[in-house]
Backbone bond lengths (Angstrom), bond angles and torsions (degrees), N, CA, C in turn:
res aa  C-N    CA-C-N  psi(-1)  N-CA   C-N-CA  omega(-1)  CA-C   N-CA-C  phi
1 M - - - 1.435 - - 1.522 108.68 -
2 K 1.340 118.13 129.27 1.459 122.53 178.48 1.521 109.53 -87.71
3 R 1.318 115.60 140.83 1.457 120.92 175.25 1.518 107.81 -137.90
4 M 1.313 115.84 142.39 1.454 120.80 178.36 1.525 107.96 -109.95
5 I 1.314 116.51 137.03 1.453 122.28 176.89 1.522 106.38 -106.00
6 N 1.316 116.89 119.04 1.455 121.49 -177.12 1.526 108.89 -121.81
7 V 1.332 117.28 112.69 1.453 122.28 -176.91 1.525 111.08 -62.65
8 D 1.329 117.39 -37.84 1.464 120.05 -179.44 1.527 111.46 -62.29
9 K 1.338 117.13 -42.31 1.464 119.81 178.59 1.521 111.00 -68.26
10 L 1.323 116.98 -33.53 1.455 120.76 176.92 1.520 110.20 -63.09
11 L 1.335 116.84 -43.35 1.462 120.46 178.09 1.528 111.24 -66.38
12 E 1.341 117.67 -30.64 1.461 120.18 176.57 1.521 110.66 -63.06
13 R 1.322 117.15 -36.69 1.460 120.59 178.93 1.525 111.51 -70.32
14 I 1.334 116.42 -31.03 1.460 120.02 -178.54 1.522 110.40 -72.27
15 T 1.329 116.61 -44.22 1.459 120.03 -179.16 1.524 110.12 -146.78
16 S 1.317 115.88 141.78 1.459 119.67 178.43 1.531 111.26 -96.48
17 D 1.334 117.81 -10.15 1.456 122.52 179.99 1.525 109.47 -77.09
18 E 1.334 116.85 119.59 1.471 122.61 -178.15 1.525 112.33 -57.33
19 N 1.339 117.84 -42.72 1.465 120.78 -178.52 1.522 111.57 -65.42
20 Q 1.334 116.56 -42.13 1.467 119.79 178.48 1.523 110.84 -65.40
21 R 1.328 116.64 -39.99 1.463 120.73 179.06 1.529 110.26 -64.53
22 A 1.341 117.34 -44.30 1.463 121.15 178.58 1.527 110.52 -62.00
23 D 1.344 116.99 -40.48 1.463 120.71 177.42 1.525 111.20 -63.87
24 A 1.336 116.76 -41.13 1.467 121.32 179.95 1.527 110.67 -64.33
25 I 1.337 116.63 -43.10 1.465 120.43 178.90 1.516 110.14 -64.67
26 Q 1.339 117.08 -44.41 1.462 120.83 179.79 1.529 110.62 -61.89
27 W 1.338 117.36 -42.83 1.459 120.65 179.88 1.521 110.56 -64.60
28 H 1.334 117.54 -43.06 1.460 120.46 179.93 1.527 111.18 -65.49
29 R 1.324 117.41 -37.67 1.465 120.23 177.19 1.524 110.09 -66.05
30 Y 1.338 115.68 -41.49 1.461 120.27 178.57 1.524 110.08 -63.02
31 A 1.310 117.88 -39.10 1.461 122.54 -179.06 1.531 111.63 -78.21
32 G 1.329 117.12 -5.27 1.459 120.14 179.59 1.508 113.15 81.08
33 M 1.324 117.17 14.75 1.456 120.49 -177.43 1.520 112.26 -91.00
34 V 1.310 117.83 -22.28 1.461 121.89 177.35 1.518 106.79 -130.27
35 S 1.305 116.94 126.35 1.463 120.31 -179.17 1.519 109.22 -98.01
36 E 1.308 115.72 177.83 1.455 121.78 177.54 1.524 111.04 -79.90
37 Q 1.329 117.49 -0.59 1.459 123.23 -178.48 1.527 110.09 -70.32
38 A 1.318 115.74 170.63 1.464 120.56 175.25 1.526 109.04 -59.28
39 T 1.336 116.46 145.82 1.457 119.90 -175.96 1.526 112.31 -102.81
40 E 1.301 117.61 13.01 1.455 120.20 179.11 1.512 110.30 -110.54
41 M 1.334 114.34 144.33 1.454 121.11 176.06 1.516 107.56 -128.43
42 E 1.310 116.17 143.68 1.448 120.46 178.49 1.516 108.23 -107.60
43 G 1.314 115.41 140.61 1.457 119.27 179.31 1.510 111.51 -174.35
44 V 1.303 115.10 -169.65 1.460 121.47 179.70 1.523 109.20 -133.79
45 V 1.318 114.73 155.31 1.458 122.01 172.16 1.515 106.28 -121.43
46 T 1.330 117.04 122.93 1.456 120.16 -179.35 1.521 109.46 -74.02
47 E 1.304 116.04 141.81 1.459 121.25 178.17 1.524 109.53 -82.71
48 A 1.313 116.32 146.74 1.459 122.02 178.48 1.519 108.12 -152.71
49 K 1.307 115.87 165.78 1.464 120.72 -179.48 1.526 110.72 -63.55
50 Y 1.316 117.14 -40.65 1.461 122.25 -178.91 1.526 109.78 -117.60
51 A 1.322 116.97 148.51 1.465 121.55 -177.28 1.528 112.45 -60.20
52 Y 1.330 117.65 -37.35 1.461 119.43 -177.80 1.524 112.70 -68.34
53 Q 1.330 117.67 -12.89 1.458 121.44 179.42 1.529 112.52 -92.10
54 R 1.331 117.64 -7.90 1.455 121.21 179.31 1.526 110.07 -73.01
55 K 1.327 115.00 150.16 1.465 120.92 175.91 1.515 109.00 -129.30
56 A 1.327 115.59 142.23 1.461 121.49 176.43 1.522 108.81 -102.90
57 Y 1.323 115.93 138.53 1.454 123.29 177.55 1.526 108.07 -126.53
58 L 1.325 117.58 134.79 1.456 122.01 -179.70 1.524 110.71 -111.23
59 K 1.330 114.59 141.69 1.469 120.34 178.83 1.529 109.17 -79.40
60 P 1.337 117.70 129.59 1.469 120.12 177.82 1.533 111.80 -62.98
61 I 1.323 115.76 154.03 1.461 121.93 177.64 1.520 108.15 -86.66
62 E 1.324 115.94 134.13 1.461 121.82 178.57 1.524 109.78 -99.53
63 H 1.326 115.81 130.60 1.461 121.47 172.93 1.525 106.84 -114.06
64 H 1.331 116.34 117.01 1.469 121.78 -178.62 1.526 109.71 -93.74
65 Y 1.341 115.48 133.04 1.460 121.60 -178.80 1.524 112.57 -120.27
66 E 1.325 118.00 5.99 1.462 119.73 -178.54 1.531 110.03 -87.61
67 A 1.308 115.15 152.28 1.462 120.70 173.80 1.529 107.97 -83.25
68 K 1.316 115.58 163.34 1.459 120.26 -178.20 1.532 110.11 -60.33
69 G 1.318 115.28 128.75 1.450 121.31 179.05 1.522 114.31 89.22
70 E 1.329 118.55 -6.56 1.459 121.44 178.97 1.529 110.96 -90.42
71 K 1.323 115.04 169.29 1.455 121.52 175.86 1.532 109.29 -63.25
72 P 1.337 118.24 136.31 1.474 120.43 -178.63 1.531 112.79 -57.14
73 Y 1.321 115.43 132.27 1.462 123.00 176.04 1.519 106.27 -127.72
74 I 1.332 116.03 102.00 1.462 121.86 -171.80 1.522 109.97 -120.25
75 K 1.334 115.83 135.55 1.463 122.30 170.84 1.527 106.97 -114.21
76 Y 1.330 115.86 142.04 1.465 121.63 -177.52 1.520 109.90 -110.49
77 V 1.344 114.84 142.06 1.456 122.23 -179.63 1.521 108.75 -133.97
78 C 1.326 116.45 142.58 1.464 121.96 175.96 1.530 109.05 -67.07
79 P 1.339 118.84 133.19 1.473 119.70 -178.30 1.527 113.45 -66.11
80 I 1.314 118.26 -33.61 1.471 120.98 178.91 1.533 109.55 -68.64
81 C 1.324 116.60 -48.03 1.468 120.48 179.08 1.526 111.37 -62.07
82 E 1.328 117.19 -38.70 1.467 121.66 178.17 1.525 110.73 -61.22
83 M 1.331 116.57 -43.83 1.459 120.05 179.46 1.521 112.02 -66.79
84 L 1.320 116.93 -31.46 1.461 120.82 -179.40 1.524 113.24 -86.46
85 G 1.344 116.68 -3.12 1.454 120.32 177.89 1.519 113.96 89.10
86 N 1.335 118.04 5.84 1.469 121.69 175.93 1.521 107.18 -92.22
87 H 1.306 117.79 98.47 1.458 121.76 -176.24 1.523 109.81 -84.33
88 I 1.329 114.91 72.13 1.461 122.74 -178.47 1.522 108.35 -94.26
89 Q 1.322 116.42 120.79 1.465 120.05 177.19 1.522 108.51 -78.94
90 I 1.347 116.75 138.87 1.456 121.21 178.51 1.528 109.50 -119.26
91 S 1.308 115.64 153.40 1.461 120.95 178.93 1.518 109.98 -83.20
92 Q 1.319 115.88 144.11 1.462 120.59 179.94 1.527 109.42 -62.95
93 G 1.326 115.63 135.42 1.456 121.72 176.94 1.514 115.30 95.63
94 L 1.345 118.60 -6.98 1.468 119.99 178.19 1.522 110.09 -62.19
95 K 1.328 117.28 143.00 1.459 120.86 179.04 1.526 111.72 -79.20
96 N 1.338 116.58 -32.67 1.461 121.69 -178.70 1.521 109.51 -137.04
97 C 1.336 115.94 151.80 1.460 120.89 174.14 1.525 107.90 -65.38
98 S 1.313 116.81 133.14 1.461 120.63 -178.29 1.531 112.26 -72.39
99 F 1.337 118.00 -15.01 1.461 120.79 -179.12 1.529 112.39 -97.05
100 C 1.344 116.76 -53.01 1.470 119.50 -175.03 1.527 113.49 -103.37
101 G 1.337 117.64 -16.18 1.461 120.84 175.92 1.519 115.34 86.35
102 V 1.336 119.06 4.01 1.463 120.96 -178.86 1.535 109.70 -63.89
103 N 1.336 116.41 144.56 1.467 121.63 176.39 1.526 108.91 -70.37
104 L 1.329 116.89 134.03 1.458 121.36 -178.00 1.523 110.29 -107.37
105 W 1.344 116.51 144.47 1.453 124.81 -177.86 1.517 108.44 -119.38
106 W 1.322 117.74 115.37 1.456 122.27 -174.50 1.519 113.34 -103.94
107 K 1.332 119.19 -8.41 1.460 121.69 -175.03 1.518 110.69 -84.91
108 D 1.331 116.61 138.40 1.461 121.65 178.21 1.522 112.73 -101.75
109 D 1.317 117.25 -11.63 1.462 120.86 -170.58 1.525 114.39 -91.80
110 E 1.305 120.43 5.85 1.467 120.83 -177.39 1.499 112.16 -97.26
């Protein structure tokens, strides 16, 4: 099952006042907790009989460096590390980020 995590919608649930929400976003950006990057992450949550047995997996972010018509040249980055400003490159196929340990999801067909 795919789920998207959207920081803006999360802040909407916390407060409906536009000024308070803008202040919260500004404070979090100042504190380095929210970057100017996209606030959505794609991933899956495995189903299990009990909630504590579920695991979340996040899809790595792809950065393309090839010019149009050239052979694909892609670097992968952990979405959590990217949001925190740790630009750690990861190898394709790793099960976990080598820096933060988050579970990585490489499949596109689910």
